N, C-alpha and C positions, 0 to 999 in steps of 0.2 A: 495081543485075543480081542475079538470086541463083537458078540455082539448084541441087537437093538443100540440102545442110546450106552451100552453099558462097554466103558473099554476098560482094560487090564493090557498095564504096562506092567516089564520085569527084566532089570537091566545088574546084568553080573560085574561087577569087576574083583581080579583076584591080586591080590595079596604077597607080600613073601615075610610073614615072621623070623627075624634072626637073631637068636642071643646073643649079647656080648662073647670077646674072644676068650673071657673065664670062664663063664656059668656055666662050660659043660654041655650046653642043651643041641636040641635041632632046629635046624633051618625049617618049617615048614610053610606052605600056601594055600592060603583061602584062599573063599567066594565069600567075597560081598554081595548077600542081592539084597535090592531095592524093589522094593513093587509099592505100584501106583494105580488107585484105583480111582477112575473118572464119570461120571452120567450126567449125561444133555439133560437139560431143563426139561420135564415132561409136565406135563399137563391132564391134568382127572378131568372129567368132567362125570353130569348126574343127567338122567332127562326124567320127565316126568311120563310117566304111563299116560301114551294115547300124542304121542311125540309124533309129527309124521316123517320120513324117511327123508325130504327134502330139509328138515332142521338138524335130522341125524347128521344128514354128510355134508351141509354148510359148516357145522359145527368141529366136525372132523376135517374139516377142509383147514378151516381158522386157525389149528392150531401146528398147522404145517402134514400133515401125512400123507402120504406117495400114496399116488392109484391105490400100487397093491394094499398098501393099512387099510386104508380106506375100503378095500375090497373082501381083506382078511376078517377085520371087525365087520361086515354086513354078514358076514357065512358064518361067524362065533355067534352072532343076534341069532340068526337060523335053526343053527344047530339047537340052540340053547332055547327055542321055543318062543325067544323075544319076540323075534321079526314073525309081521302076520301078512301074509303077503307071500308070492313063487318071486321066489332070487331065481334070474337066469341069466345067465355069463356065457356071453356070446365073444 
C-alpha cells in the first residue's frame, strides 16, 4: 500500500511445524508475516508573513512537488485563510 510518501509492504510466508515421531503432537501450519514501512525523504519549510506567491511556489517546486501538489497546497492555504487573494483554477 502506498499513500503519499509512505509505503507499507506486507509479506507472508507459510511454515509447517511438525513434531518428531515420538512426541505425539500435531502438525500445524503457521504464517510468518513481515511488515516493512518506509517513507520518502520529505522536507518541511516555514514561510514568514508577507511571503509572495512566487516565493512560495518556487520553494515548493524546489522540493520536487508535482503541479497537483502545488495546487493542493495553494487550495489548503486559501481555505485556511493564509492566502490573501483570489485563487482561480482553470
